C-alpha positions in Angstrom: -0.2 -0.1 0.1 1.5 3.5 -1.1 1.5 5.8 1.8 1.8 8.9 -0.5 -1.6 8.5 -1.9 -3.0 8.7 1.6 -1.2 11.8 2.9 -2.9 15.1 3.0 -1.0 18.3 2.5 -2.7 20.8 4.3 -1.8 24.2 5.3 -2.4 24.7 8.8 -1.3 28.2 10.5 -2.3 29.7 13.7 -3.6 33.3 14.4 -2.0 35.8 16.8 0.4 34.4 19.1 -0.2 33.6 22.6 1.1 36.0 25.4 5.0 35.5 26.1 5.6 34.3 22.3 8.1 36.2 20.2 6.3 37.3 16.9 9.2 37.9 14.7 10.5 34.3 15.7 7.1 32.7 14.8 6.8 34.4 11.7 10.5 33.0 10.4 9.1 29.7 11.9 5.9 29.7 9.8 7.9 30.7 6.7 10.0 27.7 7.2 6.7 25.4 7.7 5.2 27.1 4.5 8.6 26.3 2.5 8.5 22.8 3.9 5.1 22.3 2.6 5.6 23.6 -0.9 9.0 21.5 -1.0 6.8 18.2 0.0 4.1 19.0 -2.7 7.0 19.2 -5.0 8.6 15.8 -3.9 11.7 17.6 -2.5 11.7 15.7 0.6 15.1 16.2 1.9 14.8 19.8 1.6 11.5 19.9 3.2 12.5 18.0 6.1 15.3 20.4 6.6 12.7 23.3 6.5 10.5 21.6 9.0 13.3 20.8 11.4 14.4 24.4 11.2 11.0 25.6 12.0 11.0 23.3 15.2 14.6 25.0 16.2 13.0 28.4 15.8 9.8 28.0 17.4 9.5 24.6 19.4 6.1 25.6 20.2 4.6 25.8 16.7 2.6 22.4 16.1 2.5 22.3 12.3 6.2 22.3 12.0 5.9 18.6 13.7 3.0 17.6 11.7 5.0 18.7 8.3 7.9 16.8 9.6 6.2 13.8 10.5 4.6 14.0 7.0 7.7 13.9 5.3 9.1 11.1 7.6 6.1 9.0 6.5 6.4 9.6 2.6 10.0 8.3 3.1 8.9 5.0 4.9 10.6 6.4 8.2 7.7 5.4 10.3 9.7 4.6 13.4 11.2 8.1 13.3 7.8 9.7 12.6 6.1 8.3 15.8 7.8 10.4 18.4 7.3 13.3 16.3 3.7 12.8 16.2 3.7 12.4 19.8 5.2 15.5 20.3 2.8 17.3 17.8 -0.2 16.2 19.8 1.3 17.8 23.0 2.3 20.9 21.0 -1.4 21.1 19.6 -3.1 20.9 22.8 -0.4 23.3 24.6 -1.0 25.9 22.0 -4.8 25.5 22.3 -4.5 26.1 26.2 -2.3 29.1 25.9 -4.6 30.4 23.1 -7.5 30.1 25.4 -5.7 31.6 28.4 -4.5 34.8 25.9 -8.3 35.0 24.9 -9.5 35.1 28.4 -6.8 37.8 29.5 -8.1 40.0 26.3 -11.8 39.6 27.6 -10.7 40.5 31.0 -8.9 43.4 29.8 -12.0 44.6 27.9 -14.2 44.1 30.6 -12.0 46.0 33.0 -11.8 48.9 30.6 -15.8 48.8 30.3 -16.2 49.0 33.8 -13.8 52.0 34.1 -15.8 53.8 31.4 -18.9 53.1 33.2 -17.8 54.5 36.5 -16.5 57.5 34.6 -19.9 58.1 33.0 -21.5 57.6 36.4 -19.1 60.0 37.9 -20.0 62.7 35.3 -23.7 62.4 36.2 -23.1 62.7 39.6 -23.8 59.0 40.6 -21.9 56.6 43.1 -19.3 54.3 40.9 -20.1 50.8 40.7 -16.7 50.0 41.5 -13.5 51.2 43.1 -13.3 53.3 46.2 -16.5 53.9 48.2 -18.1 51.1 46.1 -20.1 48.4 47.7 -17.9 45.5 48.6 -18.9 42.5 46.3 -15.9 40.1 46.8 -14.3 38.6 43.9 -15.2 40.1 40.5 -17.2 38.1 38.0 -14.4 38.2 35.6 -11.7 36.9 38.5 -14.2 34.0 39.2 -14.5 33.3 35.5 -10.6 33.4 34.9 -10.3 31.0 38.2 -13.1 28.5 36.7 -11.4 28.7 33.2 -8.0 27.8 34.4 -9.5 25.0 36.4 -11.1 23.4 33.4 -7.9 23.9 31.4 -5.8 21.9 33.9 -8.5 19.4 34.3 -8.5 18.9 30.5 -4.7 18.8 30.4 -4.9 16.0 33.2 -7.5 13.9 31.2 -5.7 14.7 27.8 -8.5 12.9 25.7 -11.4 14.9 26.6 -13.4 15.9 23.4 -12.5 19.6 23.8 -8.9 18.9 23.9 -8.9 16.2 21.3 -10.7 18.6 18.9 -7.8 21.1 19.0 -5.6 18.5 17.3 -5.8 17.8 13.6 -7.0 14.5 12.4 -4.1 13.8 10.2 -1.9 13.7 13.3 -3.7 10.7 14.4 -4.0 9.3 11.0 -0.1 9.6 10.3 0.3 8.1 13.8 -1.7 5.2 13.2 -0.3 4.3 9.8 3.2 4.5 11.6 2.4 2.4 14.5 0.9 -0.3 12.0 4.0 -0.2 9.9 6.2 -0.7 12.8 4.1 -3.6 14.4 2.0 -1.9 16.9 -1.3 -3.0 15.6 -3.2 -2.1 18.9 -1.8 1.3 19.0 -2.4 1.7 15.2 -5.9 1.0 15.6 -6.5 3.3 18.4 -5.1 6.2 16.7 -6.9 5.5 13.5 -10.0 5.5 15.6 -8.9 8.9 17.1 -8.5 9.9 13.4 -12.1 9.1 12.2 -13.7 10.3 15.5 -12.2 13.9 14.4 -12.7 13.3 10.8 -15.5 11.0 9.6 -14.8 11.5 6.0 -11.3 10.1 6.1 -11.7 7.3 3.7 -8.0 5.9 4.0 -8.3 6.0 7.7 -11.2 3.7 7.4 -9.4 1.5 4.8 -6.4 1.2 7.2 -8.7 0.1 10.0 -10.3 -2.4 7.8 -6.7 -3.8 7.0 -5.9 -3.8 10.6 -8.9 -5.6 11.9 -8.6 -8.4 9.2 -4.9 -8.7 10.4 -6.0 -8.9 14.0 -8.7 -11.4 13.2 -11.8 -9.9 13.4 -13.3 -9.8 9.6 -16.8 -8.3 10.5 -15.1 -5.1 11.9 -12.9 -5.2 8.9 -16.1 -5.3 6.5 -17.7 -2.5 8.4 -14.7 -0.1 7.9 -14.2 -1.2 4.4 -17.8 -0.3 3.5 -17.1 3.1 5.2 -14.1 3.7 3.0 -15.8 2.7 -0.1 -18.6 5.0 0.5 -15.9 7.9 0.8 -14.3 6.8 -2.7 -11.6 4.5 -1.8 -10.8 1.8 -4.1 -9.5 -1.5 -2.1 -6.8 -3.7 -3.4 -8.4 -6.7 -4.9 -6.3 -9.2 -3.2 -7.6 -7.5 0.2 -11.0 -8.2 -1.1 -10.3 -11.8 -1.6 -8.9 -12.2 1.6 -11.8 -10.6 3.6 -14.3 -12.7 1.5 -12.6 -15.8 2.4 -12.1 -14.8 6.2 -16.1 -13.8 6.5 -16.9 -17.2 4.7 -15.0 -18.9 7.7 -15.9 -16.7 10.5 -18.8 -17.4 12.8 -22.1 -15.3 12.1 -22.4 -12.1 14.1 -25.1 -12.6 17.1 -28.5 -11.3 15.9 -29.8 -8.1 18.4 
């Protein structure tokens, strides 16, 4: 099975950098990622690998650099090398998502503070008592502070759980697709199936992921699961290898029937 036909060359950049990140350094890293993606599409994989590695050095926090590097490694059948890169990509996407959320929260809090200050100024001009500040009625912690604490607690919980839906949604499906493919090619069938299932959970229209699941399930001795995933893949336009179809038909003929519901 050729790997290249199943890889998706997608351009994945992020918005404004989170607090504490150097915009100029990120810009340089993004330019290297863009160069690496163009080189990948042109088939110049050695130069593409160099560009992605340089991007990870310039901005280790930038997730697409790791995804691009892993894509190139898989295209070269260097699956064992790709696995740790993909694991790092997962962590970087989650971390980026968390930092972006905190940065967004800080921006909203600052806007809310300015709005309260403006409201107090208007009240003073109208001869009314300020709603906040000196002389205001004590109200304990401000709603925004409570919101910040709740948000931080939520982020910490998601970080500990790792595979909550909200966290998972921040990781591109291709990360799990490549990880599943790499694990299958290096003999880790259980891990490969797990990652491919995560892929289709994020991207239900990923035909190649269903097809690789079908191949993996057949190899694991579960032809009915293989049949189900193959049908999903075919609905999405994947054309299975004739030999695989023959092997699956033979396995289904010898397998015990599924129990009726």
